[in-house]
C-alpha positions as CSV (number, residue, x, y, z in Angstrom):
1,X,161.0,78.2,190.1
2,X,157.7,77.7,189.2
3,X,156.4,78.9,186.0
4,X,153.3,79.6,185.4
5,X,152.3,77.8,181.6
6,X,149.2,79.3,180.8
7,X,145.8,76.5,180.9
8,X,143.2,76.4,177.9
9,X,140.1,75.0,180.0
10,X,138.6,72.1,178.6
11,X,135.8,71.2,181.1
12,X,134.4,72.6,184.4
13,X,132.5,71.6,187.3
14,X,129.1,71.0,188.2
15,X,129.0,73.7,190.7
16,X,132.1,76.1,189.5
17,X,134.9,75.9,192.1
18,X,137.1,72.9,189.4
19,X,138.0,72.7,186.3
20,X,139.8,70.7,184.1
21,X,143.3,72.6,182.4
22,X,145.2,70.9,180.1
23,X,148.8,72.6,179.7
24,X,150.7,72.2,176.5
25,X,148.7,68.4,176.1
26,X,148.7,67.4,179.9
27,X,145.2,67.4,181.4
28,X,144.7,68.5,185.3
29,X,142.1,69.4,187.6
30,X,142.7,73.0,189.3
31,X,140.8,75.4,191.4
32,X,138.5,78.3,191.3
33,X,138.1,79.4,194.3
34,X,140.4,82.2,194.0
35,X,139.2,83.6,190.9
36,X,135.6,84.9,192.8
37,X,132.9,86.3,190.3
38,X,134.8,87.0,187.6
39,X,134.9,82.8,186.8
40,X,135.8,81.2,183.8
41,X,134.2,79.7,180.7
42,X,136.1,76.6,178.7
43,X,137.6,78.0,176.0
44,X,139.4,80.5,178.6
45,X,143.4,80.7,178.7
46,X,144.4,80.7,182.6
47,X,147.5,81.1,184.8
48,X,147.5,78.7,187.7
49,X,149.7,78.8,191.0
50,X,150.3,75.8,193.2
51,X,146.8,74.2,192.0
52,X,144.4,77.3,191.6
53,X,143.1,79.9,188.6
54,X,144.8,82.6,189.8
55,X,143.3,84.6,186.4
56,X,142.0,85.0,183.1
57,X,144.5,85.9,180.0
58,X,144.7,87.2,176.3
59,X,144.4,84.1,173.9
60,X,146.7,85.5,171.7
61,X,149.0,86.6,175.1
62,X,148.4,82.9,176.2
63,X,149.4,81.5,172.9
64,X,152.6,83.1,172.3
65,X,153.2,82.5,175.5
66,X,153.0,79.0,174.8
67,X,155.6,79.5,171.5
68,X,158.3,81.1,173.2
69,X,157.2,78.2,175.9
70,X,158.0,75.5,173.0
71,X,161.3,76.7,172.1
72,X,162.8,76.4,175.4
73,X,161.0,72.8,175.7
74,X,163.4,71.8,172.7
75,X,166.1,71.7,174.2
76,X,164.9,69.8,177.3
77,X,165.1,66.1,177.1
78,X,162.3,64.1,177.7
79,X,161.8,63.8,181.4
80,X,163.1,67.4,181.9
81,X,160.4,68.3,179.4
82,X,157.4,66.8,181.4
83,X,159.1,67.9,184.6
84,X,158.9,71.2,183.0
85,X,155.1,71.1,182.4
86,X,154.2,69.8,185.8
87,X,156.2,71.3,188.0
88,X,153.1,73.5,189.5
89,X,151.8,70.5,191.0
90,X,155.2,69.9,192.6
91,X,155.5,74.0,193.7
92,X,157.9,74.2,196.5
93,X,155.5,77.2,197.8
94,X,153.1,74.7,198.3
């Protein structure tokens, strides 16, 4: 199962095709090619799927979702936590 954990945009490439996002402390690059003209800016919260930013989401909604994920992660051991956060990088739908 792939979860789309809200991620915060922390960097955008000069050509605006790739951004770096922070997903609960894990940084990764994501393509912006699916965003069309809506674009994102540094500080926006987004949802990713298989390495692509799919949509921007409201900051309040993002922070609420992150808190829920943190509660779930607290019940896991360290390796399970890391895998849950990185899971969309290995999504079977890719």
